[in-house]
N, C-alpha and C positions, 0 to 999 in steps of 0.2 A: 556508584562506582566499583569496577573488580580491584583488590589488593594489587599493588604493583609486585610485578614478579623481580625476583631475583636473579641474575646472570651472572655466572664465573668466569671470569674473562683466562686463558689458558694460552700460556705463553712458552711452552715446553719447545725442544729443537726436534721431539721426535712426537707420533701419536701415541705412543706407549708412555712417556713422561707424561703425557698429559691426561691419560685415562687413569693412572695414578691417583694423580692429583683429585681429579672429577670425583674418582671413589672413595678417598678420604673425605671431602666437602657435601656428598650428596646429599644427604638429609638436610642440609642446609640452602640448597639453593632450587631454583624450578628450570633455568634454562643454562647452556654451556657456548660462550663463545670460544669457538677455535679460531686465535689469530695466526692464520697460516703465513701470515710474514714473518712471523719467529723459526716455522719448521725450517729445516734443513729442505737443500733443493729436492733430495729423493724423496723425502717423506711428502713433499707438496702434491707430487704425482700421485698420492694415496689417500687425500684426503674427504673424497666420496664414501672411504668406509668408516670415516667416523660417524656419523650420527647412528648407523645401527651397532658400533659399540659402543657408543655412550649410553644410550638407554633414555635419554632424555633429548627435549626439543632443542636444537644448535642453531647459531648464527655462525654464519662463513663470513669471517671479514679478512680481507687482505689489505692491510693499512699500507699506503705511502708514508713515506718520512716528511713530509710535509704537513699529514695528519696526525702527525706523532706514532708512525710506525716505525716498521724495518724492512720494508720492501722498496729494495733501489733498483731491481732490473729494468723499469721500462714500463709504460703503459701499454705497450703491446704483447709484453709478458704478461703480466697481469691480466690482458684481457683472456687471453690463454687460457691461463690459468681458471679463471672463472668459466668459462667455453667449457672446458676438459669436464669439469667438474658437474656443469648442469647436461651436458651432452651424455652423461652417463646416468642422468636421473633415472631413478626405478618408478613404474606407477604403484610400488608399495610406499606408501608417505611416510611410516614409521623409518624406512631405509635412507631419507632424504634430509638434509636441511630442510628445518624450517622456515629459516630467516636467511637473507643475505642481505651484505650493506655496501649498498653502491654510494661513494659521495655525491655532491649536487650538481656536480661539473661531470659525470663520469655517465655519459648516455651513449649506451649500446643498446638499441630497441632490440633487437635481437634475442639479446641475454634478459632484457628486463620482460619481453613477453614468455619466454622460455620459462622463467621462474614463476609468472603466474598463472601457465599454463598448468604446471603440477603443485600448483597451490604453496606456492614460498612466497613468504609475506617480504617484501623487499620494505628496509630500512636503507630511507634515505639521507643522508647523515652530512651535516656541515659543523668543521673543526676548525676554530682558531686558538692555536696553540701558545698566542702571546695576549691577545688581546682580550676583552671582553664584547659582548655582541648585547647592542639594547635595543633593538628594534625585534624585538622577540615575534610579536603575532604577523609584523611583517614575512620574516623571515620562513616563520612556519607555513604560511600560505603558498611562498614559493617553491618550497620544498614539494608541496602536496600537487604531484603533477597526475595523477592517478587515485580514484578511490582506494588501493590496494597497497598503498605505503605507508608505511610509518613514518612520522618527519624527525630527527634527531638534532637538537642544538648542543654542541658542547664548546666552551670556551674557559679563556683563561682569566677568571676576575682579577682587577688591579688592587681592591679595596671591598671591603664586605659590602659597600652602596652598590655595588655591581650584581650581587648576591640577591640582595632586596630586590632590586629592579626586577630581577628573574622570576621574583615570587609576584611582584606587580603584575607582570606581565602575563603571568599563569593563571591568574583570577579573572582575567579577561577573556580567556580561550573557554568554550564549549564542548570540549570533549575530553577523552581521556587515552588519547591515539597517540600519545607523542612523547618524545623522551626531551627532557630539558635537565641539563647538566652544567652547573658550575666546577670546574675540575681547581685539581690544587689543595692544600689545607684550608683554606678561606671557605670553599666550596663544598665543605662536609655538609653544612644544613641540606644543601640540596639533593644529597644522595639520603640522609636520614627520613626527610621528612618529603619522599617523593610521592606519598599520596596529599600531602597538601598543594602540589605541583600538578597532580593529577597525571602521573606519569605512566606509561604502559611498564617500564621495568626501568633500574638500576642496578649497575654494574657493582661487583667486587671483585679482587685479585686476595687468591691464598700469600698466606705472610709469607711460605719457601720461594715465590715468584715474585712479590710485589715490588722489589725493589726495581726491576724491568720496566715497570710502569710507574716511576715514583713519582712523576710530574703530574699525574693524572689525579693523584689523591684518592685513590681506590681504598675502600677499607674491608678487610679481611672479613668472610661471612662468620664466622664465628662471634666476633664484637658485635657487629652487626645483629644478629640473631640472637645470641643471648644478653650483650649488655646493653643494646638500645630495644631488642622487640620486635623489631621493625615489622614482624607479621600480625603485630595486634595496633599498631599506628593505623588512624583515619584521619577523617578532618575532622571529628571530633575530637581528637585526642589532645589534653591539655601539655603546652610547650613551657616546658622551664630550660635555662643554660646557666652557663657561666661565660663570663667575656672578660679578657684580658690581651696581652700583648708581650711575646708572639704566643702566650698559649699553646707551647709544644708539646706540655707533657700535663695531664692533671688526671686525677683518679675520682674528682667527682660524679662523672656519668654513672660509675660502676657504684659510689655510696647513693645517688639519687634513686637510679631506676632500679637497683635492687628495693629500695624502700616501696617504691609504686608497686613493685609486683607484690612484694609481701602483703600490699594492704589493698589489692586488687584492685587499683587506681588507674584510669586510662589517660595516663601521662606519661611522658618523656622526658629527659632532661638532657641537652647536649652544649657541645662546644660553639661559642661564636667569636671567632678570632678578631678583633678590629683593633687596627692601630691607634684610634681614637674613640674614645666612649661612644662619642655622638652617633658614630655609623651603629652601633649595636643597639642604642637607644631608638633610632629608626626602623632598622629589621622589627625590633621586639616589639613595637606600635604596628607596624605593617601587618606582621603574622598573628598577633595577638598575644605573646609570651606573656603569661602570668605572672613568670618572679625570675629573676636571675640572681647569681652569684658574681660578686664583683672581684677581679684582682688584680694585680700589677700591670700596667701601672694606673690604672683608674679609679682606684678607692678614693681616690679627694676631688677628681673631676666627675664622679656620677652626681656628685651634690650639687650641681650648676644645674642639671637637668630637674630635679626631683621635687615634687610637690610639699611634703612634709617630712619631716624626722623624728624619730623617738630621742628622748631628750638625751641619750646616751651619746647618739650619734652628732649630735650640736657641741656637748663638752669633747670629744672625742675630735673630732674634723673629719672623719672618713668615714665610709660605710663599705662592708661588704655584700650586703644582701638588700636587693630590692623588688618589693613586692608592690602590683599591682591591685586596689582596693577594687570593689564593689561599682563603684563611681567613675571606675577607670581612670583614675589618678594614681601616681606612682608613691609609696612612702620608701624610706630608708631605715635601715637596721646596721645594728654591726653586733653582730655574733664572733667576733675574732677575739675580743678582747675575755668574754666567758670560756670559749673552748681553750685559749692559753692558759687563762689561768688555772682551769681544770688538769690540764696536760703537765702544766709546771710544777704542780703542787704533787701529782704521783709522780712525778720522775724526781724528785727530790727528797720526797717523801716528808714534806713540811705541811704545816697548815695555815702559817704566813711567811711573808718575808720579813719579818721583821728583826733588825738588827744585822740584815744580808746588805750587801752593796754590790747593785748589778750594773754591768756595761750591755747597752742599749745599741748594737750597731745599725745605725739607718736611722733615718726622720721620715720615710716616708709611711703610705697610708698604712702598711701592717706596723710601723713602728710606732706610731699615732696610739692605735687600741692597746699595743703591749705596754706602752709608757702609763697608760691609763689603769691597765690592770694591775702593774708592777706599783702603784700610789696606792690604789684600793686593796693589795695586799701589805700594806706599810713599810715596802722597800724603798731603798735610798738608792739612786739610778746617776749614771752620766751616758749623755747621748754623745755618741759618736759619728759624725756625719763628714762625707766629703764636701760639701756646703756648709762651713761654718753659722751661716745665718741659720739655714733651717733647724740644726740642732740646737741652737740657741732657743729659737721662737718656740719649738718643743719643751724645750730643758725648763724655761720660764714659767711654764705653764703650770708645772708639777712642783715646783722648787728644786728641779735638780740640776747638778752640772752637767756642761757641756765642753766638748773639743772636737777639732778636726781629726778623720781616720789619720794613724800613724803611716805615714808614706814613706818611713826610710829607719833604718834599725835604729837611731838614735833622737828619733821623733819626740819632741819633748810633751806631746800628747800620750808617750807611753806610762810616764808617772802617773799620770789619771789613772791610765788602765792597767797598772797593777794596785791602784789602789780598791776599783770598784773590779774583782775580779772572785767575787765567789762566785756569780754566776754571770755568764755571757752569753747573752740571746743576740743573736746574727737574722735580722730581717729584711736583708735584701735579697736580691736574686741572685748574687754572685755564686757559683758553685751550681746553679742549676742545671740536670741533664749532664754534669761534668764528671768523668771518672779519672781524670789525669791526676798528676801529683798536684800539691798544691803549689801556687805560682800567687805574685802581688795581682793579677789578671784575673783566677778565679777564687781568692781568699783573700777577704777584705780586712782580715785581723794576721794579716800574715808577718808581719814585722813585732808581732806580739810572743814572745817564747813561753811555754805554757809550762806551768811548774810541778804540773800533775795533779793537784787540791781543788782546780777548777771544776766546774759545774758547765755543762756548755750545750745549749739548746739553738740548733738551727731551723728555722723555720720552712726551711724548704724539705723536700720529702721525694725527690727524684733527682739523682739518686739515694736509696738509702743510708749510704755515707757520703757526705760532700766531702769537699777537700780539707776543711776549716775541722770538720770533725774526725776525719783521720788522724792530723797532726794533733789533735788534742789528744784522740786513744791512744798514739803512740807514747807519749807523754805521762799516760795512767789516768787522764781527766775520764769521768764520767761523761756519757755523750746522749745525747736524744735528738731525734727528728722531726719534722712536723706532721707526722702522720697522724699521730693521734690529738693534735689541734685539728687537723682536717676533720678526722671524725668527728670531734663535738662539736664543732663549730657549723658542721655538716648535720648534725642531728638536729640542733637549733634552728636552722634553715629551714630543714624539710616541715617541721612544724609550724612555722611564719609561711610557710608555701601552701599548705594542705590544711592546716589546724588539727592534724593528726599526729602524735607523737610517735618519732621515730621507732 
C-alpha cells in the first residue's frame, strides 16, 4: 500500500495569500487543496493559474455551505466556475489541477468528461456536517460511478463509537483509493491513522487559518509530521494512546512519540477522546491498541473492564495506565502515585512529608493516587471534596481527616484548611485551560486566603499557571504545576508499554 498523502487545505481570500502559506509548509505536504469558495470573487476568476504557481499537485474545491463551505452564489454560478477552469485547461499537465472535487449529487457529465480527458482525477465526495455515516461500504460503492473517481466520505461523529465503526468498515474494503474522515476533535484518530483506513490522503490546515475550518478538526501539518511522524505510520505501527474527556489539551503525545523516535520504535501515541471509558476500550480492541494512558474522568471506571491489576492499583482504587499483554488481556497500573511523589519532593526539597500537614483538593482518581503517595511519604492530610461522602471514603482509607470544599467566605471547613496548609495539592480539573482571573468556578480553593507560607501544587499543567496558582503566587507562596508529574508518570508508562526505559 502506498503511504497516504498529506493535503494542505488553503482558505485565503487571494491566491497570493494561499501561495505564501503553501511556501511556508511546502516541505510537510504532498498536495494542496485550493478552496476557491474562500476566494474573493475576482480571485475566483484566476484559479486556473494556481497549479503552475503552486508547483505541487492541486485539488480544486468549491464547497457549498451545506457541505461546510463558503460558496453562496448557487449551483449555476458554481457550475460556471468549474466549467471556466476546465475550459482553460492546458495540454501541459503540470499546469492543470490534478484533482477536482465534485459532491455526490453534483452530476454534470460534460464537466466530468472534460476532467477525465485531461487526466484530472475526480474526488466524488459526501459530507454530513451534523451526523455520522454508518453504512460506509454501501456509500463508497454508490460514490464509485466510474473507475476514475476517488470516493470521499466525511462525517461528524457523535461519539467515539462512530469513529470505531469507521475503522471496522474500512477493514472490509479491499482498496486504498478512498478518503474516509471523521471530523471534529473526536475524529482525530481517523486523520493520524489514515494508513489503517487505507486512505488515499488526509487533510491538514495551517495554524494561521485553521480557525476558518475549525469544525472540520484539521491538524496542522507540522504537528502531524513532527509529533505524530505521519509518514512513518503503516499498518504494522503499534498504536498507543490516551483517553479522557474532554481531553482538549494533553502533552502526552509529545512525550511518548519523542520516546518512540529516540528508540527507533515503529509506534505512535494518539488521543482518543471518549465521554465514556467503554467507548475508548471498544476502539482499542477493534484497532489493536497495545496500551493506553487514562485520564479524567475515567481513572476509576477503567477498572470495571480490566482483567487484572497490579497490587498498588487495588489499594489506590484507580488506574492511569493499561497495557495489553501477549495473551490479549488488559492489565492496569498506576504511575500517578510515583510520578507525583517524585515531582512533589523535588518541588519542596523534602525527602519525606513527616511532620507536614497537607490539603488534598478533590477525591477522584488522581486524588486517590496522591492520597496513597502522601501516606507513603508519611504525611498527614485532609481530603476536601464537593461530595463529602467521597472525601470521607478516601480519607478513612488512610486515617486522614475530611471536609467539604469551602463554598463561602465563612465556611466551617476553612478551619481545617488553615490547619492543613503546609502543602496544598489541587487534583481536580478546575482551572484546566483557563487563563482568566480566579473565580469560584475555576478555582476550587477560592474562599481560602493564602498567607504566603503555603506550598501549592496543582496537577493541571495547561495553562502553566492556573487561577489558584496565580492567587497563591500573588500572596507569596511557592507554586508548582503538574508538568513534572506528567513527565515522571509518563516515563514509567513508556517502560510499561515498551519494556524500554524512556
